[in-house]
C-alpha positions as a Python dict, from the first residue, in 0.01 Angstrom:
ca = {
    (1, 'M'): (0, 0, 0),
    (2, 'P'): (367, -98, -49),
    (3, 'D'): (513, -346, 197),
    (4, 'S'): (822, -138, 285),
    (5, 'D'): (968, 209, 240),
    (6, 'L'): (1176, 88, -55),
    (7, 'D'): (860, -4, -241),
    (8, 'F'): (768, 366, -260),
    (9, 'D'): (914, 575, -541),
    (10, 'F'): (1008, 846, -290),
    (11, 'D'): (1028, 903, 84),
    (12, 'L'): (877, 1249, 40),
    (13, 'F'): (677, 1399, -245),
    (14, 'T'): (611, 1774, -220),
    (15, 'I'): (336, 1945, -417),
    (16, 'G'): (437, 2308, -465),
    (17, 'A'): (787, 2453, -515),
    (18, 'G'): (747, 2775, -322),
    (19, 'S'): (942, 2882, -15),
    (20, 'G'): (795, 2623, 224),
    (21, 'G'): (801, 2332, -20),
    (22, 'V'): (1156, 2399, -135),
    (23, 'A'): (1284, 2443, 222),
    (24, 'A'): (1130, 2115, 338),
    (25, 'S'): (1240, 1922, 29),
    (26, 'R'): (1598, 2045, 39),
    (27, 'R'): (1637, 1974, 410),
    (28, 'A'): (1494, 1623, 366),
    (29, 'G'): (1718, 1557, 66),
    (30, 'E'): (2024, 1670, 260),
    (31, 'Y'): (1938, 1411, 525),
    (32, 'G'): (1942, 1135, 265),
    (33, 'A'): (1569, 1105, 193),
    (34, 'R'): (1454, 1031, -161),
    (35, 'V'): (1260, 1345, -247),
    (36, 'A'): (1059, 1478, -541),
    (37, 'I'): (886, 1813, -580),
    (38, 'C'): (637, 1925, -845),
    (39, 'E'): (537, 2272, -960),
    (40, 'E'): (299, 2389, -1232),
    (41, 'L'): (421, 2751, -1243),
    (42, 'R'): (762, 2910, -1183),
    (43, 'I'): (998, 2763, -926),
    (44, 'G'): (1013, 2986, -619),
    (45, 'G'): (644, 3034, -550),
    (46, 'T'): (449, 3342, -449),
    (47, 'C'): (719, 3529, -258),
    (48, 'V'): (996, 3499, -512),
    (49, 'M'): (794, 3515, -833),
    (50, 'R'): (464, 3691, -756),
    (51, 'G'): (503, 3868, -423),
    (52, 'C'): (768, 3996, -184),
    (53, 'V'): (1070, 3997, -416),
    (54, 'P'): (925, 4160, -732),
    (55, 'K'): (726, 4406, -519),
    (56, 'K'): (1034, 4517, -331),
    (57, 'L'): (1237, 4546, -652),
    (58, 'L'): (969, 4770, -802),
    (59, 'M'): (952, 4968, -478),
    (60, 'Y'): (1327, 5029, -492),
    (61, 'G'): (1300, 5143, -853),
    (62, 'A'): (999, 5370, -806),
    (63, 'S'): (1130, 5524, -483),
    (64, 'F'): (1415, 5698, -665),
    (65, 'S'): (1158, 5968, -744),
    (66, 'E'): (1163, 6066, -376),
    (67, 'H'): (1541, 6032, -346),
    (68, 'L'): (1585, 6268, -639),
    (69, 'E'): (1343, 6519, -485),
    (70, 'D'): (1528, 6503, -153),
    (71, 'A'): (1867, 6551, -322),
    (72, 'T'): (1783, 6913, -403),
    (73, 'G'): (1774, 7005, -35),
    (74, 'F'): (2123, 6861, 5),
    (75, 'G'): (2265, 7080, -270),
    (76, 'W'): (2236, 6854, -571),
    (77, 'E'): (2109, 6995, -897),
    (78, 'V'): (1897, 6727, -1058),
    (79, 'G'): (1728, 6762, -1396),
    (80, 'E'): (1371, 6658, -1465),
    (81, 'P'): (1373, 6282, -1394),
    (82, 'T'): (1175, 6032, -1601),
    (83, 'L'): (1105, 5667, -1533),
    (84, 'D'): (1135, 5412, -1812),
    (85, 'W'): (874, 5170, -1674),
    (86, 'P'): (932, 4893, -1933),
    (87, 'K'): (1305, 4906, -1855),
    (88, 'L'): (1236, 4867, -1482),
    (89, 'M'): (1001, 4576, -1550),
    (90, 'A'): (1259, 4408, -1773),
    (91, 'A'): (1525, 4444, -1502),
    (92, 'K'): (1284, 4294, -1249),
    (93, 'E'): (1209, 4000, -1478),
    (94, 'A'): (1580, 3934, -1535),
    (95, 'E'): (1634, 3915, -1160),
    (96, 'L'): (1344, 3672, -1121),
    (97, 'D'): (1494, 3451, -1394),
    (98, 'R'): (1823, 3453, -1205),
    (99, 'L'): (1653, 3358, -878),
    (100, 'E'): (1455, 3079, -1042),
    (101, 'N'): (1775, 2930, -1180),
    (102, 'I'): (1928, 2944, -832),
    (103, 'Y'): (1628, 2758, -689),
    (104, 'R'): (1661, 2490, -956),
    (105, 'R'): (2030, 2453, -875),
    (106, 'L'): (1965, 2433, -500),
    (107, 'L'): (1710, 2155, -550),
    (108, 'A'): (1946, 1963, -773),
    (109, 'D'): (2235, 2003, -527),
    (110, 'S'): (2011, 1858, -255),
    (111, 'K'): (1929, 1563, -481),
    (112, 'V'): (1562, 1662, -509),
    (113, 'A'): (1390, 1549, -828),
    (114, 'L'): (1198, 1836, -990),
    (115, 'I'): (884, 1730, -1177),
    (116, 'E'): (714, 2012, -1368),
    (117, 'G'): (336, 2008, -1385),
    (118, 'R'): (27, 2024, -1165),
    (119, 'G'): (20, 1764, -888),
    (120, 'R'): (-299, 1590, -778),
    (121, 'L'): (-352, 1333, -505),
    (122, 'I'): (-484, 996, -618),
    (123, 'D'): (-468, 838, -274),
    (124, 'A'): (-281, 897, 52),
    (125, 'H'): (48, 779, -99),
    (126, 'T'): (10, 860, -470),
    (127, 'V'): (49, 1183, -667),
    (128, 'E'): (-24, 1223, -1036),
    (129, 'V'): (165, 1481, -1241),
    (130, 'A'): (115, 1525, -1617),
    (131, 'G'): (-46, 1182, -1647),
    (132, 'K'): (227, 996, -1457),
    (133, 'R'): (184, 858, -1104),
    (134, 'Y'): (439, 858, -823),
    (135, 'T'): (420, 696, -479),
    (136, 'A'): (569, 832, -158),
    (137, 'K'): (576, 741, 210),
    (138, 'Y'): (504, 1104, 302),
    (139, 'I'): (334, 1378, 102),
    (140, 'L'): (371, 1750, 170),
    (141, 'I'): (114, 2003, 50),
    (142, 'A'): (283, 2340, -4),
    (143, 'T'): (69, 2496, -276),
    (144, 'G'): (46, 2842, -120),
    (145, 'G'): (-232, 3090, -184),
    (146, 'W'): (-389, 3276, -476),
    (147, 'P'): (-550, 3622, -502),
    (148, 'A'): (-925, 3619, -438),
    (149, 'L'): (-1177, 3825, -634),
    (150, 'P'): (-1535, 3909, -533),
    (151, 'Q'): (-1824, 3806, -757),
    (152, 'I'): (-1953, 4144, -877),
    (153, 'P'): (-2059, 4254, -1226),
    (154, 'G'): (-1759, 4342, -1443),
    (155, 'I'): (-1497, 4186, -1216),
    (156, 'E'): (-1327, 4041, -1526),
    (157, 'H'): (-1197, 4393, -1597),
    (158, 'A'): (-1002, 4402, -1269),
    (159, 'I'): (-654, 4262, -1209),
    (160, 'T'): (-486, 4114, -902),
    (161, 'S'): (-139, 4154, -759),
    (162, 'N'): (-21, 3884, -1001),
    (163, 'E'): (-106, 4088, -1311),
    (164, 'A'): (-4, 4418, -1149),
    (165, 'L'): (353, 4289, -1138),
    (166, 'E'): (341, 4231, -1513),
    (167, 'L'): (191, 4560, -1637),
    (168, 'E'): (373, 4662, -1953),
    (169, 'Q'): (272, 5028, -1926),
    (170, 'L'): (233, 5253, -1624),
    (171, 'P'): (-134, 5353, -1583),
    (172, 'K'): (-202, 5725, -1549),
    (173, 'R'): (-489, 5662, -1307),
    (174, 'L'): (-487, 5357, -1082),
    (175, 'T'): (-750, 5246, -833),
    (176, 'I'): (-670, 4988, -565),
    (177, 'V'): (-946, 4811, -374),
    (178, 'G'): (-820, 4697, -33),
    (179, 'G'): (-601, 4854, 234),
    (180, 'G'): (-400, 4558, 361),
    (181, 'Y'): (-26, 4520, 315),
    (182, 'I'): (-60, 4430, -55),
    (183, 'G'): (-279, 4732, -123),
    (184, 'V'): (-58, 4987, 54),
    (185, 'E'): (259, 4845, -101),
    (186, 'F'): (120, 4871, -455),
    (187, 'A'): (-14, 5218, -379),
    (188, 'G'): (338, 5324, -279),
    (189, 'I'): (498, 5170, -588),
    (190, 'F'): (265, 5315, -847),
    (191, 'S'): (235, 5655, -679),
    (192, 'A'): (613, 5694, -668),
    (193, 'A'): (635, 5581, -1030),
    (194, 'G'): (396, 5856, -1137),
    (195, 'S'): (43, 5712, -1135),
    (196, 'R'): (-244, 5899, -971),
    (197, 'V'): (-353, 5646, -710),
    (198, 'T'): (-691, 5613, -541),
    (199, 'M'): (-758, 5355, -270),
    (200, 'L'): (-1104, 5221, -183),
    (201, 'L'): (-1129, 5065, 163),
    (202, 'R'): (-1421, 4878, 313),
    (203, 'G'): (-1292, 4957, 664),
    (204, 'D'): (-1202, 5279, 840),
    (205, 'N'): (-826, 5283, 773),
    (206, 'V'): (-535, 5102, 613),
    (207, 'L'): (-361, 4797, 764),
    (208, 'R'): (-643, 4648, 968),
    (209, 'G'): (-497, 4443, 1255),
    (210, 'F'): (-183, 4656, 1294),
    (211, 'D'): (-125, 4895, 1583),
    (212, 'S'): (-354, 5199, 1565),
    (213, 'E'): (-66, 5447, 1596),
    (214, 'I'): (107, 5292, 1295),
    (215, 'R'): (-213, 5279, 1088),
    (216, 'E'): (-288, 5646, 1147),
    (217, 'R'): (65, 5760, 1067),
    (218, 'L'): (84, 5553, 747),
    (219, 'A'): (-246, 5693, 621),
    (220, 'E'): (-119, 6047, 687),
    (221, 'A'): (207, 5976, 503),
    (222, 'M'): (29, 5819, 206),
    (223, 'R'): (-209, 6114, 171),
    (224, 'A'): (88, 6353, 195),
    (225, 'R'): (235, 6169, -105),
    (226, 'G'): (-78, 6235, -308),
    (227, 'I'): (-257, 5903, -260),
    (228, 'E'): (-632, 5942, -219),
    (229, 'I'): (-774, 5708, 47),
    (230, 'N'): (-1152, 5660, 57),
    (231, 'T'): (-1279, 5461, 355),
    (232, 'E'): (-1598, 5266, 428),
    (233, 'V'): (-1682, 5226, 60),
    (234, 'Q'): (-1737, 4927, -168),
    (235, 'V'): (-1747, 4874, -544),
    (236, 'R'): (-2084, 4753, -668),
    (237, 'S'): (-1999, 4703, -1037),
    (238, 'I'): (-1734, 4770, -1301),
    (239, 'D'): (-1792, 4880, -1660),
    (240, 'K'): (-1537, 4918, -1938),
    (241, 'R'): (-1588, 5222, -2163),
    (242, 'S'): (-1506, 5241, -2533),
    (243, 'S'): (-1202, 5454, -2446),
    (244, 'G'): (-1062, 5164, -2243),
    (245, 'A'): (-1114, 5340, -1911),
    (246, 'L'): (-1303, 5164, -1632),
    (247, 'S'): (-1610, 5312, -1464),
    (248, 'L'): (-1667, 5199, -1106),
    (249, 'L'): (-2007, 5223, -943),
    (250, 'L'): (-1963, 5271, -568),
    (251, 'D'): (-2197, 5278, -271),
    (252, 'H'): (-2448, 5563, -268),
    (253, 'D'): (-2453, 5559, -651),
    (254, 'E'): (-2118, 5738, -687),
    (255, 'F'): (-1900, 5682, -995),
    (256, 'I'): (-1525, 5709, -1040),
    (257, 'E'): (-1319, 5649, -1354),
    (258, 'T'): (-979, 5483, -1368),
    (259, 'D'): (-734, 5339, -1621),
    (260, 'A'): (-653, 5027, -1418),
    (261, 'L'): (-809, 4853, -1119),
    (262, 'I'): (-621, 4630, -877),
    (263, 'Y'): (-812, 4414, -631),
    (264, 'A'): (-602, 4354, -318),
    (265, 'T'): (-875, 4220, -92),
    (266, 'G'): (-711, 3901, 24),
    (267, 'R'): (-575, 3567, -83),
    (268, 'A'): (-731, 3223, -63),
    (269, 'P'): (-551, 2893, 6),
    (270, 'N'): (-460, 2713, -316),
    (271, 'S'): (-620, 2389, -198),
    (272, 'R'): (-907, 2318, -437),
    (273, 'D'): (-912, 2054, -709),
    (274, 'I'): (-594, 1873, -609),
    (275, 'G'): (-767, 1574, -446),
    (276, 'L'): (-725, 1671, -81),
    (277, 'E'): (-1078, 1613, 43),
    (278, 'E'): (-1114, 1299, -165),
    (279, 'V'): (-831, 1131, 28),
    (280, 'G'): (-952, 1250, 369),
    (281, 'V'): (-762, 1577, 423),
    (282, 'K'): (-987, 1824, 605),
    (283, 'L'): (-1031, 2183, 483),
    (284, 'R'): (-1179, 2479, 667),
    (285, 'S'): (-1457, 2684, 508),
    (286, 'D'): (-1196, 2932, 382),
    (287, 'G'): (-1007, 2651, 206),
    (288, 'G'): (-723, 2634, 458),
    (289, 'V'): (-582, 2287, 517),
    (290, 'V'): (-644, 2180, 877),
    (291, 'V'): (-318, 2076, 1047),
    (292, 'D'): (-194, 2016, 1400),
    (293, 'E'): (104, 2183, 1570),
    (294, 'R'): (339, 1954, 1373),
    (295, 'N'): (172, 2043, 1040),
    (296, 'R'): (7, 1699, 1008),
    (297, 'T'): (-328, 1680, 832),
    (298, 'A'): (-614, 1442, 915),
    (299, 'V'): (-431, 1184, 699),
    (300, 'P'): (-129, 1078, 911),
    (301, 'N'): (131, 1069, 632),
    (302, 'I'): (19, 1392, 462),
    (303, 'Y'): (153, 1725, 589),
    (304, 'A'): (90, 2087, 488),
    (305, 'V'): (292, 2405, 542),
    (306, 'G'): (273, 2771, 447),
    (307, 'D'): (-10, 2979, 308),
    (308, 'V'): (-220, 2677, 208),
    (309, 'T'): (-291, 2631, 582),
    (310, 'H'): (-403, 2998, 599),
    (311, 'R'): (-263, 3066, 946),
    (312, 'I'): (32, 3307, 946),
    (313, 'N'): (88, 3381, 578),
    (314, 'L'): (453, 3485, 581),
    (315, 'T'): (740, 3340, 380),
    (316, 'P'): (974, 3283, 677),
    (317, 'V'): (691, 3100, 856),
    (318, 'A'): (648, 2862, 562),
    (319, 'I'): (1023, 2803, 551),
    (320, 'N'): (1044, 2731, 924),
    (321, 'E'): (742, 2500, 910),
    (322, 'G'): (895, 2309, 621),
    (323, 'R'): (1228, 2270, 793),
    (324, 'A'): (1062, 2161, 1117),
    (325, 'M'): (876, 1889, 927),
    (326, 'A'): (1195, 1766, 759),
    (327, 'E'): (1385, 1764, 1089),
    (328, 'T'): (1106, 1567, 1256),
    (329, 'L'): (1061, 1306, 984),
    (330, 'F'): (1412, 1263, 846),
    (331, 'N'): (1659, 1368, 1117),
    (332, 'K'): (1503, 1223, 1434),
    (333, 'N'): (1487, 1577, 1567),
    (334, 'P'): (1122, 1655, 1651),
    (335, 'I'): (1057, 2028, 1620),
    (336, 'I'): (742, 2229, 1679),
    (337, 'M'): (764, 2580, 1540),
    (338, 'D'): (709, 2858, 1795),
    (339, 'R'): (458, 3097, 1637),
    (340, 'R'): (474, 3358, 1912),
    (341, 'N'): (624, 3702, 1850),
    (342, 'I'): (682, 3665, 1477),
    (343, 'A'): (809, 3990, 1328),
    (344, 'T'): (668, 4125, 1003),
    (345, 'A'): (711, 4422, 774),
    (346, 'V'): (511, 4621, 525),
    (347, 'F'): (719, 4775, 247),
    (348, 'S'): (497, 5077, 216),
    (349, 'R'): (616, 5437, 180),
    (350, 'P'): (731, 5482, 454),
    (351, 'P'): (784, 5119, 559),
    (352, 'V'): (644, 4953, 871),
    (353, 'G'): (804, 4701, 1104),
    (354, 'T'): (624, 4527, 1388),
    (355, 'V'): (668, 4239, 1632),
    (356, 'G'): (455, 4114, 1919),
    (357, 'L'): (125, 4250, 2047),
    (358, 'T'): (-44, 4571, 1941),
    (359, 'E'): (-158, 4805, 2216),
    (360, 'A'): (-519, 4689, 2174),
    (361, 'E'): (-420, 4320, 2188),
    (362, 'A'): (-206, 4377, 2497),
    (363, 'R'): (-488, 4553, 2681),
    (364, 'E'): (-720, 4263, 2602),
    (365, 'Q'): (-473, 3998, 2721),
    (366, 'H'): (-299, 4170, 3015),
    (367, 'E'): (-439, 4337, 3324),
    (368, 'S'): (-210, 4639, 3322),
    (369, 'V'): (-14, 4778, 3026),
    (370, 'E'): (224, 5068, 2977),
    (371, 'V'): (283, 5228, 2637),
    (372, 'Y'): (593, 5422, 2535),
    (373, 'C'): (576, 5619, 2213),
    (374, 'S'): (803, 5867, 2037),
    (375, 'R'): (725, 6072, 1726),
    (376, 'F'): (996, 6273, 1557),
    (377, 'R'): (1119, 6410, 1229),
    (378, 'P'): (1406, 6199, 1091),
    (379, 'M'): (1739, 6377, 1045),
    (380, 'K'): (1733, 6331, 668),
    (381, 'A'): (1404, 6522, 647),
    (382, 'T'): (1538, 6825, 833),
    (383, 'I'): (1742, 6922, 527),
    (384, 'S'): (1546, 6758, 247),
    (385, 'G'): (1233, 6941, 358),
    (386, 'R'): (1012, 6635, 341),
    (387, 'E'): (735, 6641, 601),
    (388, 'D'): (794, 6287, 726),
    (389, 'R'): (756, 6167, 1083),
    (390, 'V'): (890, 5850, 1242),
    (391, 'V'): (684, 5672, 1508),
    (392, 'V'): (838, 5416, 1744),
    (393, 'K'): (629, 5241, 2007),
    (394, 'L'): (680, 4987, 2284),
    (395, 'V'): (398, 4802, 2456),
    (396, 'V'): (495, 4676, 2802),
    (397, 'D'): (334, 4452, 3065),
    (398, 'K'): (340, 4683, 3365),
    (399, 'P'): (379, 4432, 3653),
    (400, 'S'): (666, 4235, 3496),
    (401, 'G'): (815, 4499, 3270),
    (402, 'V'): (830, 4248, 2983),
    (403, 'V'): (811, 4414, 2641),
    (404, 'L'): (506, 4268, 2465),
    (405, 'G'): (533, 4450, 2133),
    (406, 'A'): (749, 4687, 1930),
    (407, 'H'): (618, 4890, 1636),
    (408, 'M'): (778, 5140, 1400),
    (409, 'I'): (700, 5335, 1086),
    (410, 'G'): (981, 5514, 906),
    (411, 'D'): (1284, 5445, 690),
    (412, 'D'): (1461, 5121, 781),
    (413, 'A'): (1179, 5015, 1016),
    (414, 'P'): (1189, 4649, 894),
    (415, 'E'): (1567, 4630, 946),
    (416, 'I'): (1542, 4778, 1295),
    (417, 'V'): (1249, 4568, 1413),
    (418, 'Q'): (1422, 4247, 1300),
    (419, 'G'): (1683, 4310, 1570),
    (420, 'L'): (1420, 4396, 1829),
    (421, 'A'): (1242, 4070, 1750),
    (422, 'V'): (1540, 3879, 1896),
    (423, 'A'): (1516, 4075, 2220),
    (424, 'I'): (1141, 4025, 2250),
    (425, 'K'): (1177, 3654, 2169),
    (426, 'C'): (1420, 3634, 2461),
    (427, 'G'): (1175, 3803, 2699),
    (428, 'A'): (1353, 4138, 2730),
    (429, 'T'): (1209, 4387, 2977),
    (430, 'K'): (1177, 4763, 2953),
    (431, 'R'): (1462, 4779, 3204),
    (432, 'D'): (1680, 4581, 2958),
    (433, 'F'): (1593, 4829, 2685),
    (434, 'D'): (1673, 5121, 2917),
    (435, 'A'): (2010, 4968, 3006),
    (436, 'T'): (2106, 4936, 2640),
    (437, 'V'): (2326, 5215, 2504),
    (438, 'G'): (2185, 5358, 2182),
    (439, 'I'): (2371, 5421, 1857),
    (440, 'H'): (2368, 5794, 1786),
    (441, 'P'): (2242, 5952, 1570),
    (442, 'T'): (1991, 5690, 1456),
    (443, 'A'): (1617, 5643, 1460),
    (444, 'A'): (1670, 5304, 1626),
    (445, 'E'): (1810, 5461, 1944),
    (446, 'E'): (1463, 5593, 2028),
    (447, 'F'): (1367, 5241, 2132),
    (448, 'V'): (1619, 5255, 2419),
    (449, 'T'): (1575, 5619, 2524),
    (450, 'M'): (1199, 5649, 2591),
    (451, 'R'): (1173, 5725, 2964),
    (452, 'F'): (810, 5800, 3037),
    (453, 'P'): (499, 5603, 2944),
    (454, 'V'): (212, 5765, 2759),
    (455, 'P'): (-30, 5904, 3023),
    (456, 'E'): (-348, 5701, 3070),
    (457, 'D'): (-667, 5868, 2954),
}
């Protein structure tokens, strides 16, 4: 081991240039640390290159089908619309190129050395990239996650979310296995774009872990948009026919045929084969890197943030964890990230926004709970004719009045819930919500106008 910090090549070496790794590296570089970061794929990581950003761009593009349908009710005469899928994909790719260049510039401006290639730990202070070794006082693991596939016959014919974002042609028939946020988002994109979408769920409904009211309403809305949702079913095997179509053998010896098959059944931490266990870093059985509240691993100078820890797999969480680490190590400002009441969104059709406890979680954790819920048709739908319904819901601790959770499904739900997250983080009570004057006419005002709790059964 080097005798002093100056004997190391860097103060911090980050493996993985996704959201968490870039945030930590930039913040450390801005505080004067000597920092390097390595990446074997595109700079920007899962969210920017293979997740949130391209998915939302495709959702925007595909959703114009609904906007054009709705325009008729408002007096517009719109001809038969067609989607040029390759053109949309090319526009998406151009935007990703632009974002990657911005990330490269941001790293350079923060004086972070970018080393392209796969990083592997040699020892607690040494990383090897493309045959060259670098030493660092601290090492950060920020390698994210990767789509997981089950080991069933014919699985090589399926694709994951990674490949789904690169499809050159729009499939006529698409089957999606999995009903989590990735599954419902892709179902919304491809259905709006014109594919006939079928979903196969192992459980009883979409979005397991979300509030039951939201899950039920989203399933209704998806079915109303022509998406077929089959629950409590699993794929046993996949066979590719001479026509190119895929034949899926399901439980109870049922068969369905599809042109493309997306598996959206989860993601695994990208922690294997990079030397972690060999140097003493502990992994859970699911591959998640074990860390403490300050993101330290079992090796004192090695840290890990983001999806590779497999805790709360959200981009803003990875960014905040990375920044907290940099503040602690390089700015004498020890920070422990508060993981309570983290808001999240699902960019489904319609979208979902949620923060805090679900009703079921609140009833498990609190002795007495009140629930306020409003269901209504949004103003836009009254003229467009679309049979959409918005659901807004507050979960409240009855003795204290503190709002424990806020949930919404409907247009702009993620934008609205982001604001509510501030209030809930500050400990707002139902009385505070009631005292707030709403903005009229908006869907958001429902959160401050619900007077009576849902009657107990």
